[in-house]
C-alpha positions in Angstrom: 57.5 28.4 -16.6 57.0 31.9 -17.9 55.3 32.7 -21.2 58.4 34.3 -22.6 60.5 31.2 -21.8 57.9 28.9 -23.4 57.8 31.1 -26.5 61.6 31.1 -26.7 61.6 27.3 -26.3 59.0 26.9 -29.0 60.9 29.2 -31.3 64.3 27.5 -31.1 63.1 24.0 -30.3 63.5 22.4 -26.9 66.5 20.3 -28.0 68.4 23.6 -28.8 68.0 25.0 -25.3 71.2 24.2 -23.6 71.8 23.8 -19.9 75.2 24.6 -18.5 77.7 21.8 -18.9 78.4 19.5 -16.1 81.6 20.7 -14.4 83.7 19.4 -11.6 83.8 22.4 -9.2 86.7 22.8 -6.9 86.1 21.1 -3.5 85.9 24.5 -1.7 83.1 25.6 -4.0 81.3 22.3 -3.6 81.4 22.7 0.2 80.3 26.3 0.0 77.3 25.6 -2.2 76.3 22.6 -0.2 76.3 24.4 3.1 75.5 27.9 1.9 72.5 29.9 3.0 69.3 29.8 0.9 68.3 33.1 -0.7 64.8 34.6 -1.1 63.1 32.5 -3.8 62.0 35.8 -5.6 65.6 37.0 -5.9 67.4 36.3 -9.2 71.2 36.0 -9.0 73.1 36.3 -12.2 76.7 35.3 -12.6 79.2 38.0 -13.8 82.6 36.9 -15.0 85.3 38.4 -12.9 82.9 40.5 -10.8 80.3 40.1 -8.2 76.9 38.6 -9.2 73.9 40.8 -10.1 71.2 40.3 -7.5 67.6 41.6 -8.1 63.9 40.9 -7.6 62.8 40.0 -11.2 60.6 37.9 -13.4 62.0 36.2 -16.5 60.7 37.6 -19.8 62.6 35.3 -22.2 65.4 32.7 -22.3 67.0 30.8 -25.1 70.2 29.2 -26.3 71.7 28.2 -29.7 73.6 25.0 -28.9 73.8 22.6 -31.7 75.2 19.0 -31.5 78.9 19.0 -31.9 79.4 22.7 -31.4 82.3 23.7 -29.3 80.8 27.1 -28.3 77.3 28.5 -27.9 75.4 31.3 -26.3 72.5 31.5 -23.9 70.5 34.6 -23.2 68.0 35.4 -20.4 66.1 38.6 -20.1 64.5 39.7 -16.8 62.1 42.4 -15.8 63.0 43.8 -12.4 60.5 45.0 -9.8 61.8 48.6 -10.2 61.2 48.6 -14.0 64.7 48.0 -15.1 65.7 45.1 -17.4 68.5 42.7 -16.7 70.3 40.6 -19.3 72.3 37.5 -18.6 74.5 36.6 -21.5 76.5 33.3 -21.3 79.1 31.9 -23.7 79.5 28.2 -22.9 82.0 25.8 -24.2 81.8 22.0 -24.4 85.2 21.5 -22.9 85.1 19.6 -19.6 85.7 21.9 -16.6 85.1 25.1 -18.5 82.7 27.4 -16.7 82.3 29.7 -19.7 81.9 33.4 -19.7 78.9 35.0 -17.9 77.9 38.6 -18.3 75.0 40.3 -16.4 74.0 43.8 -17.1 71.2 46.1 -15.9 69.4 48.5 -18.2 66.8 51.2 -17.8 64.5 49.7 -20.4 64.1 46.8 -22.9 65.3 49.1 -25.8 68.7 49.7 -24.1 69.0 46.0 -23.4 68.2 45.1 -27.0 70.7 47.6 -28.3 73.4 46.1 -26.1 72.6 42.6 -27.3 72.5 43.7 -31.0 75.9 45.5 -30.7 77.7 42.8 -28.7 81.0 41.6 -30.3 80.9 37.8 -30.0 84.6 37.5 -31.0 85.9 39.0 -27.7 85.5 35.6 -25.9 86.8 33.4 -28.8 90.2 32.0 -27.9 92.9 31.6 -30.6 94.4 28.1 -30.5 97.8 29.2 -31.8 100.5 31.7 -31.2 101.3 34.0 -34.1 104.7 34.7 -32.7 105.7 31.0 -32.7 108.6 30.9 -35.1 108.1 27.1 -35.6 104.8 27.9 -37.4 105.2 28.6 -41.1 103.5 31.6 -42.6 101.2 29.2 -44.5 100.3 27.4 -41.3 99.5 30.7 -39.5 97.4 31.8 -42.5 95.4 28.5 -42.4 94.9 28.7 -38.6 93.8 32.3 -38.9 91.3 31.4 -41.6 90.0 28.6 -39.4 89.7 31.0 -36.4 87.8 33.5 -38.6 85.4 30.8 -39.8 84.7 29.7 -36.1 84.2 33.4 -35.2 81.7 33.9 -38.1 79.8 30.7 -37.2 79.6 31.8 -33.6 78.4 35.2 -34.5 75.8 33.9 -37.0 74.3 31.7 -34.3 74.4 34.5 -31.8 72.7 37.0 -34.2 70.0 34.4 -34.9 69.4 33.8 -31.2 69.2 37.6 -30.4 66.8 38.1 -33.4 64.5 35.3 -32.3 64.4 36.4 -28.6 63.7 40.0 -29.5 61.0 38.9 -32.0 59.3 36.7 -29.3 59.5 39.6 -26.8 57.8 41.8 -29.4 55.0 39.2 -29.8 54.5 39.0 -26.1 53.8 42.8 -25.8 
């Protein structure tokens, strides 16, 4: 376990570190992962939603999550230092819904400053799904207003948790320098 990971765990509490939810993968994926070739143990492979994974030789600097009991959404962040001096960030939005794989982003940056700026400027609302259709004529204006207010409150709660997680990880990385 890396020092950065240990520091991040201590900062947010081990019970707050979330692991990906158990998911029933399609049979084809189960077969492929069971019979797939093993990669080099020093290679880190980061999922990337809708794109090929990011593969690099790297060491983890920090990792953390902001899952709280009963939350429907939460983020996990992992930061890696690549052998060539670049910094990789894995940002995951996970949902508690069964079968949901979440949204995984992996980005490569020239340095920790650029990675930190990207994390600080990330808009958490891009992955938050609305649970209603504004164009549905069966919904009254009052109902749409209430649902929109509920969505805004969920977005603000998700963003507050994310901002706290980013701040804590960047703080711990600063302490490790």
